[in-house]
N, C-alpha and C positions, 0 to 999 in steps of 0.2 A: 504494500500499500504506500502511494506516494503522500508525504504530508503537506508538502506545499502545493498551492494550485496552480496549474498551468494555464496562463490567460488563454492560448491557442485553444486548449483542449476544452475550457469551459465556453468558449465561443463556439466551438465544434458541437458540444453538447447542446447548447443554446441552439443553433441551427438545425440539428438533428430533431430537438423538440419541436421546434416551429414546424417544421417538414411535416413531423407526424401529425401534428394539428391540423395543417392545411389539408393532408390527405385525408384525415378523418371528415373533415368539414366538407370537402369536395365529394366523398362517398355518400354521406348523409344527404347531400343536395341532391346527387344523381339518383339516389334512392326515392327520394320525395318527387322529384320530377317525374321518373319513369312511373311510379306509384300513380302521379296525377294524371298521366297520359292514359294510363291503362283504365282508369275508374270514370 
């Protein structure tokens, strides 16, 4: 375990987390729009 915080690594983690959030949001959006089209 590394004790000090690597700025680049934390930035990378932030980026990955936001990427995850964006993917989740778009998948939810796609699901709702397709559900809306079907109904």
